[in-house]
KOLTOR-253768 format. One line per 5 residues: number of its first residue (from 1); for each residue x, y negated, z of C-alpha. Coordinates in Angstrom, 3 decimals. Example, Ala and Ser with C-alpha at 12.3 -4.5 7.8 and 13.67 -1.06 7.14 Angstrom:
1) 12.300:4.500:7.800 | 13.670:1.060:7.140 .
// end
This chain:
1) -18.855:22.168:4.148 | -22.653:23.435:4.275 | -22.334:24.671:7.848 | -21.638:21.348:9.230 | -24.413:19.513:10.223 .
6) -24.711:15.654:8.438 | -25.264:12.549:10.540 | -28.094:10.097:9.114 | -26.172:6.873:8.098 | -22.759:5.635:7.580 .
11) -21.761:2.041:6.132 | -18.683:0.803:4.512 | -17.737:-2.724:4.410 | -15.559:-3.320:1.236 | -15.953:-1.456:-2.290 .
16) -12.251:-2.098:-3.192 | -9.845:1.485:-3.141 | -10.103:1.899:0.821 | -13.761:1.568:0.462 | -14.117:4.003:-2.461 .
21) -12.299:6.493:-0.953 | -13.858:6.186:2.638 | -17.454:6.719:1.004 | -16.160:9.611:-0.607 | -14.831:11.041:2.490 .
26) -18.409:9.894:4.439 | -20.288:11.493:1.572 | -19.509:15.022:3.302 | -20.512:14.196:6.539 | -23.606:11.802:6.460 .
31) -26.767:12.149:4.999 | -26.533:8.410:3.460 | -23.515:6.130:2.358 | -23.837:2.481:1.925 | -21.105:0.719:0.478 .
36) -21.480:-3.055:0.850 | -19.221:-5.834:-1.205 | -19.261:-9.774:-1.643 | -18.657:-9.143:-5.345 | -20.565:-8.078:-8.176 .
41) -19.372:-4.578:-9.464 | -18.211:-5.161:-13.385 | -19.572:-2.798:-16.053 | -16.096:-2.540:-17.189 | -12.506:-2.105:-15.890 .
46) -11.966:-5.356:-15.813 | -10.275:-7.572:-12.226 | -12.806:-8.569:-9.903 | -12.597:-11.962:-8.149 | -12.408:-10.339:-4.724 .
51) -9.516:-8.527:-5.658 | -6.984:-11.517:-6.223 | -3.609:-9.481:-6.639 | -5.723:-6.881:-8.494 | -3.898:-8.379:-12.062 .
56) -0.526:-7.305:-10.576 | 1.215:-4.117:-10.737 | -0.047:-0.946:-8.763 | 0.875:2.340:-8.322 | 0.530:5.558:-6.510 .
61) 3.105:7.517:-4.858 | 3.402:11.134:-5.173 | 1.768:11.651:-1.848 | -0.993:9.004:-2.477 | -1.618:10.647:-5.978 .
66) -1.704:14.026:-4.294 | -4.600:12.903:-1.899 | -6.384:11.445:-4.254 | -6.489:14.294:-6.781 | -7.932:16.157:-3.735 .
71) -10.791:13.662:-3.084 | -11.429:13.123:-7.275 | -10.241:16.235:-9.122 | -8.981:15.042:-12.574 | -9.398:11.578:-11.990 .
76) -5.784:11.036:-13.857 | -7.894:12.812:-16.761 | -10.485:9.887:-16.521 | -7.283:7.314:-16.979 | -6.052:8.821:-19.920 .
81) -9.349:8.449:-21.486 | -8.653:4.457:-20.972 | -5.352:4.932:-22.707 | -3.136:5.307:-19.710 | 0.307:6.898:-20.654 .
86) 2.042:9.329:-18.469 | 5.706:9.001:-17.215 | 6.769:12.385:-17.952 | 10.288:12.669:-19.814 | 10.451:9.091:-20.120 .
91) 13.232:7.005:-19.008 | 13.412:5.338:-15.617 | 16.151:2.924:-15.282 | 16.684:1.651:-11.613 | 19.356:-0.770:-10.956 .
96) 20.627:-2.117:-7.642 | 23.730:-4.289:-6.726 | 25.772:-0.809:-6.285 | 25.218:0.062:-10.175 | 22.386:2.030:-12.439 .
101) 20.166:5.527:-12.185 | 18.871:6.414:-15.414 | 17.365:9.386:-16.653 | 13.986:11.237:-17.993 | 11.327:11.199:-15.320 .
106) 10.047:14.424:-14.320 | 6.779:14.078:-13.368 | 3.599:13.764:-15.018 | 2.124:10.465:-13.431 | -0.160:8.146:-15.163 .
111) 0.441:4.583:-15.271 | -2.648:2.309:-15.110 | -3.555:-1.099:-14.100 | -5.610:-1.634:-10.940 | -8.847:-2.631:-13.253 .
116) -8.744:0.721:-14.822 | -7.857:2.995:-11.604 | -10.933:1.270:-9.561 | -12.953:1.407:-12.830 | -12.361:5.255:-12.455 .
121) -13.038:5.920:-8.780 | -15.651:3.734:-8.640 | -17.763:5.613:-11.492 | -16.927:8.985:-9.372 | -18.306:7.333:-6.076 .
126) -21.269:6.319:-7.877 | -22.228:9.523:-9.173 | -22.129:10.839:-5.577 | -26.050:11.359:-4.733 | -26.016:9.955:-1.249 .
131) -23.881:7.109:-1.711 | -25.469:3.823:-2.654 | -23.636:0.304:-3.412 | -25.181:-3.120:-1.962 | -23.047:-5.940:-4.206 .
136) -23.275:-9.593:-3.689 | -23.666:-9.425:0.390 | -21.361:-10.852:2.763 | -21.301:-9.123:6.094 | -21.944:-11.677:8.974 .
141) -21.472:-9.628:12.202 | -21.631:-6.190:13.927 | -24.686:-5.213:15.326 | -24.441:-3.026:18.546 | -26.239:-2.001:21.800 .
146) -27.124:-4.319:24.717 | -23.757:-3.100:26.612 | -21.649:-3.440:23.527 | -20.258:-0.065:24.008 | -21.422:0.943:20.717 .
151) -21.779:-0.325:17.172 | -25.069:0.581:15.402 | -25.196:-1.556:12.121 | -24.254:-4.563:10.696 | -26.171:-8.098:9.760 .
156) -26.112:-8.783:6.213 | -26.793:-11.928:3.747 | -27.506:-11.874:0.305 | -24.814:-14.203:-2.186 | -26.888:-17.199:-3.485 .
161) -28.367:-20.313:-2.255 | -31.521:-18.662:-0.941 | -29.999:-15.388:0.161 | -32.108:-13.528:2.611 | -30.383:-12.112:5.585 .
166) -31.171:-8.606:6.822 | -30.360:-5.795:9.484 | -28.781:-2.303:8.373 | -28.176:0.157:10.894 | -25.906:3.361:10.738 .
171) -24.136:6.076:12.805 | -20.805:4.650:11.787 | -19.482:1.565:10.029 | -16.085:1.549:8.823 | -14.610:-2.040:7.846 .
176) -12.394:-1.436:4.680 | -12.835:-5.576:3.674 | -9.342:-5.899:3.100 | -7.234:-8.927:3.650 | -10.371:-10.933:4.133 .
181) -11.546:-8.823:7.246 | -13.369:-10.598:10.435 | -12.946:-7.487:12.524 | -11.018:-9.641:14.726 | -13.691:-11.933:14.992 .
186) -16.372:-9.460:15.461 | -14.856:-7.939:18.073 | -14.263:-10.667:20.022 | -17.689:-11.792:19.553 | -18.411:-8.329:21.298 .
191) -16.568:-9.119:24.182 | -13.189:-7.145:23.246 | -9.772:-8.317:23.949 | -7.677:-8.002:20.586 | -3.887:-7.844:21.017 .
196) -1.953:-10.399:18.678 | -0.773:-9.056:15.516 | 2.465:-8.311:14.528 | 3.246:-10.809:11.606 | 6.320:-10.497:9.128 .
201) 6.653:-14.282:7.432 | 8.055:-12.587:4.613 | 6.781:-15.818:1.848 | 6.684:-13.500:-0.897 | 5.921:-14.384:-4.021 .
206) 5.467:-12.451:-7.370 | 4.470:-13.498:-10.899 | 3.511:-10.933:-13.628 | 2.721:-11.294:-17.274 | 1.441:-8.573:-19.672 .
211) 2.763:-7.919:-23.421 | 1.529:-6.189:-26.276 | 3.310:-3.866:-28.306 | 3.721:-4.367:-31.868 | 3.339:-1.507:-34.328 .
216) 6.587:-1.280:-35.209 | 7.974:-1.091:-31.636 | 5.615:1.921:-30.723 | 8.232:3.699:-30.159 | 9.359:1.946:-26.968 .
221) 6.244:3.555:-25.242 | 7.415:6.713:-25.830 | 10.797:6.097:-24.695 | 10.688:4.195:-21.205 | 8.961:4.785:-18.379 .
226) 9.974:2.018:-15.970 | 12.673:-0.788:-15.720 | 13.561:-1.786:-12.003 | 16.253:-4.275:-11.624 | 16.260:-4.752:-7.746 .
231) 16.394:-8.167:-6.271 | 19.701:-8.601:-4.406 | 19.266:-10.063:-0.875 | 23.211:-11.350:-0.902 | 22.689:-13.041:-4.113 .
236) 18.951:-14.047:-3.374 | 17.941:-12.596:-6.976 | 14.551:-11.704:-8.030 | 13.432:-8.036:-8.592 | 12.033:-7.534:-12.177 .
241) 10.114:-4.508:-13.043 | 9.239:-3.588:-16.514 | 6.594:-0.650:-17.215 | 3.234:0.034:-19.360 | -0.039:0.078:-18.549 .
246) -3.115:1.625:-20.930 | -3.116:1.137:-24.430 | 0.027:0.081:-25.043 | 0.066:-2.840:-22.945 | 3.475:-3.675:-20.865 .
251) 3.619:-5.553:-17.790 | 6.377:-7.268:-16.245 | 6.722:-8.498:-12.595 | 9.355:-10.818:-11.011 | 9.199:-10.738:-7.253 .
256) 11.132:-12.416:-4.384 | 10.627:-12.918:-0.361 | 11.611:-15.683:1.692 | 10.180:-18.510:0.219 | 11.670:-18.814:-3.552 .
261) 8.765:-18.015:-5.668 | 9.052:-16.588:-9.295 | 7.991:-19.073:-11.852 | 4.466:-19.200:-13.417 | 5.259:-21.485:-16.144 .
266) 5.807:-19.274:-19.280 | 9.313:-20.667:-20.099 | 11.018:-20.933:-16.915 | 9.397:-16.910:-16.299 | 11.539:-16.122:-19.454 .
271) 14.572:-17.786:-18.034 | 14.524:-16.170:-14.602 | 14.309:-12.654:-16.468 | 16.925:-13.563:-18.982 | 18.980:-14.605:-15.625 .
276) 18.467:-11.425:-14.240 | 21.428:-9.058:-13.501 | 20.533:-6.527:-16.453 | 19.520:-8.392:-19.833 | 17.690:-4.993:-20.375 .
281) 14.048:-6.196:-19.766 | 14.685:-9.807:-21.936 | 16.112:-7.834:-24.877 | 12.840:-5.708:-24.743 | 10.568:-8.527:-24.171 .
286) 12.045:-10.552:-27.978 | 10.049:-8.095:-29.827 | 6.920:-8.116:-27.271 | 3.781:-10.509:-27.985 | 2.151:-12.192:-24.562 .
291) -1.393:-11.335:-24.261 | -2.038:-12.995:-20.915 | -1.114:-16.121:-19.366 | 1.293:-15.943:-16.287 | -0.469:-15.057:-12.916 .
296) 1.593:-16.015:-9.647 | 0.403:-14.354:-6.289 | 1.936:-15.545:-3.129 | 1.714:-13.449:0.284 | 2.824:-15.508:3.696 .
301) 2.625:-13.232:5.990 | 2.616:-9.434:6.163 | 0.360:-8.170:9.551 | -0.032:-5.118:11.619 | -3.219:-5.330:13.807 .
306) -3.083:-3.022:16.843 | -6.784:-2.412:16.981 | -5.833:0.934:18.690 | -4.937:-0.650:21.871 | -8.163:-2.526:21.768 .
311) -9.556:-1.452:25.445 | -13.253:-0.167:25.771 | -13.424:0.200:21.827 | -16.942:0.519:20.451 | -18.376:3.925:19.212 .
316) -19.754:3.910:15.573 | -16.852:1.628:14.360 | -13.661:2.785:12.331 | -11.219:0.203:10.270 | -8.674:1.617:7.329 .
321) -6.907:-0.105:4.740 | -5.350:-3.716:4.430 | -7.880:-4.659:6.988 | -5.544:-2.913:9.366 | -2.212:-3.622:8.207 .
326) -0.731:-4.512:5.000 | 2.687:-4.174:3.459 | 5.069:-5.871:0.860 | 3.553:-4.827:-2.433 | 7.063:-4.556:-4.511 .
331) 7.176:-0.835:-2.798 | 4.039:0.121:-3.704 | 3.006:1.740:-0.434 | -0.825:0.346:0.035 | -2.632:2.675:-2.051 .
336) -0.976:5.299:-0.564 | -1.422:4.516:3.091 | -5.118:4.176:2.280 | -5.134:7.808:0.553 | -3.213:9.122:3.817 .
341) -5.808:7.476:6.193 | -8.511:8.502:4.589 | -6.959:11.805:4.462 | -6.777:11.377:8.512 | -10.361:10.567:8.267 .
346) -11.671:13.761:6.751 | -9.806:15.735:9.104 | -11.024:13.600:12.175 | -14.548:13.913:10.956 | -14.640:17.535:10.393 .
351) -13.381:18.208:13.778 | -15.649:15.684:15.161 | -18.636:16.861:13.834 | -18.205:20.674:15.098 | -17.084:19.695:18.324 .
356) -18.084:16.032:19.057 | -15.840:14.376:21.303 | -16.679:10.775:23.391 | -13.516:8.100:21.622 | -12.919:10.131:18.881 .
361) -12.882:6.812:16.710 | -9.997:5.235:18.618 | -7.860:8.423:18.747 | -8.187:8.553:14.907 | -7.268:4.738:14.940 .
366) -3.895:5.599:17.250 | -3.491:8.520:14.834 | -3.464:6.317:11.732 | -1.237:3.716:13.635 | 1.647:6.155:14.943 .
371) 1.558:8.714:11.841 | 0.970:6.032:9.061 | 1.088:2.556:9.924 | 4.379:2.103:11.723 | 6.795:4.362:10.124 .
376) 6.066:2.225:6.680 | 5.906:-1.344:8.744 | 9.071:-0.041:10.262 | 10.527:0.623:6.908 | 8.932:-2.738:5.175 .
381) 10.914:-4.733:8.276 | 14.065:-2.639:7.515 | 14.000:-3.987:3.742 | 12.221:-7.257:3.451 | 14.236:-9.010:7.103 .
386) 17.545:-8.570:5.061 | 15.973:-11.998:2.889 | 17.119:-15.171:3.931 | 13.618:-17.263:5.246 | 11.980:-14.219:6.318 .
391) 11.083:-14.026:10.212 | 9.205:-11.696:12.406 | 6.850:-12.627:15.249 | 5.577:-10.124:17.587 | 3.830:-10.109:21.016 .
396) 4.198:-6.928:21.602 | 7.211:-4.647:22.440 | 10.008:-5.257:19.978 | 10.626:-3.409:16.810 | 13.698:-0.919:17.439 .
401) 16.441:0.092:15.512 | 15.663:-2.351:12.501 | 19.346:-3.861:11.778 | 20.635:-0.160:11.944 | 17.772:0.807:9.411 .
406) 18.755:-2.230:7.148 | 22.364:-1.473:7.207 | 21.781:2.163:7.072 | 19.753:2.358:3.994 | 22.100:0.312:2.582 .
411) 24.405:2.545:2.791 | 22.105:5.380:1.418 | 21.536:3.452:-1.431 | 25.034:2.619:-2.043 | 26.284:6.199:-1.637 .
416) 23.169:7.522:-3.991 | 23.782:5.063:-6.495 | 27.531:3.853:-6.368 | 28.905:7.559:-5.971 | 26.009:9.124:-7.988 .
421) 24.963:11.351:-5.256 | 21.304:11.916:-6.835 | 19.925:14.159:-3.979 | 21.042:10.716:-1.393 | 19.387:8.594:-4.061 .
426) 16.118:10.790:-4.485 | 15.886:10.839:-0.330 | 16.337:7.079:-0.408 | 13.145:7.063:-3.239 | 11.418:9.470:-1.454 .
431) 11.306:7.874:2.295 | 10.481:4.689:0.707 | 7.233:5.930:-1.151 | 6.176:7.774:1.695 | 6.511:11.280:-0.157 .
436) 8.721:12.577:2.870 | 8.736:11.056:6.828 | 11.450:9.069:7.723 | 12.800:12.148:9.990 | 13.689:13.760:7.027 .
441) 16.482:11.053:6.082 | 17.080:9.540:9.766 | 18.110:13.434:11.259 | 21.210:14.016:12.924 | 22.961:15.633:9.962 .
446) 22.309:13.398:7.321 | 22.785:10.158:9.326 | 25.992:11.792:10.220 | 27.196:12.470:6.963 | 26.427:9.138:5.894 .
451) 28.163:7.260:8.141 | 31.136:9.474:8.041 | 31.713:8.678:4.437 | 32.801:5.491:4.858 | 34.684:2.911:6.648 .
456) 31.598:0.718:6.704 | 29.538:3.678:8.123 | 31.921:4.602:10.665 | 32.164:1.021:11.829 | 28.317:0.946:12.226 .
461) 28.247:4.169:13.832 | 30.771:2.814:16.418 | 28.686:-0.032:17.167 | 25.390:2.205:17.464 | 26.848:4.343:20.238 .
466) 28.312:1.364:21.956 | 25.045:-0.331:21.817 | 23.181:2.290:23.483 | 25.635:4.413:25.352 | 24.052:7.701:24.189 .
471) 24.662:10.690:21.862 | 23.711:10.031:18.248 | 20.768:12.607:18.198 | 19.203:10.740:21.075 | 20.161:7.448:19.720 .
476) 18.263:8.351:16.867 | 15.124:9.605:18.623 | 15.208:6.357:20.498 | 14.753:3.776:17.744 | 13.350:5.488:14.929 .
481) 9.531:6.055:14.609 | 8.456:9.785:14.717 .
// end
């Protein structure tokens, strides 16, 4: 790294997980990295006002964990010191409409609250000598050169009644401000025409409560990793998930898309847990003590923006994380997508610093869209559109293969769970957690095997071939994202 000359300054808008990972990457390529956030950063691991969904469960998938470990070696040890438990050899219990798969979890994953994870990573970033924080500031707009072909900084205002305005110049500005991003507005102010975002009107609701495990039930923390009672779209049931975070605290979340929100009144919440297809979570909670109020959160729309398609994208500007696309939180993909995007940023910057090329920013955005966002969005649409009350709206080319993907994944889950095909069951989760590419599941051999294994599958195959008039291999190449 020392052989690559550094640029002078980079600015990161937003100090959450996406912003922190971005700052870590940029610190290797810029002399000075400034992280601007509207919040005051807490001096202990607690939820921030700027992260309203922070109280609810957060997880890394295996791929997200791997990249985070590369960026912050030993970060899980820091979480252990905060009391975060391991999942190794504890029981993972997953129930779907087709049956239950349960057994010891074979990876040493550390479970955490969002506040604990953000605290650990923020401390790591704060220890980097060329990274600075600017809390309690709003970014008002981008600064550009006269022809608006390049972004050269940001205009900010300190929060408070008499907050002063200032301009900060930089060689690179990265928007990591999440769902509150104003990037579309800022680009339009620069004269850019921004394509309309793809929307999934999902009306997702989830409610979470935390519980303390009493001393006489401490064995539960050693026995259980997770209990996941998957929602059944045909019956409209809630998904219920039980797991542990740091210091012997359990958390339970109820979830459902389609506008029928889980209750946020304690008595009704307990009744909804008791009404799940399995009584297991309700039975365990009888011996636990609630230590927080119930908190609900609603996500009306999931969006995928197409910044990679903006003509004359300004140089010196990038976007990452939820400012680009957001996903259904139940799949735990959001932070992993951010980690993958940060990894792509690192590789692209290293190449660009050695051999600078005009337009590297937009090429990187296209790479993020093609390699990460599109397949993850496709998986989300396949799963969430199965629920009544969810609608899809796109001004661009319609998504291909969603109806097939939804039915095929259902067959995979049925075969993996109902017939105890654990290899296929593992592949189902590996794809959904972004640990392997879509094509690892949607290749000719595996798709053929699944479709030929049942009358329902053979019917789906016949419909697919009739609709497209092509061999199966060509159909898959046409409708499944690479």
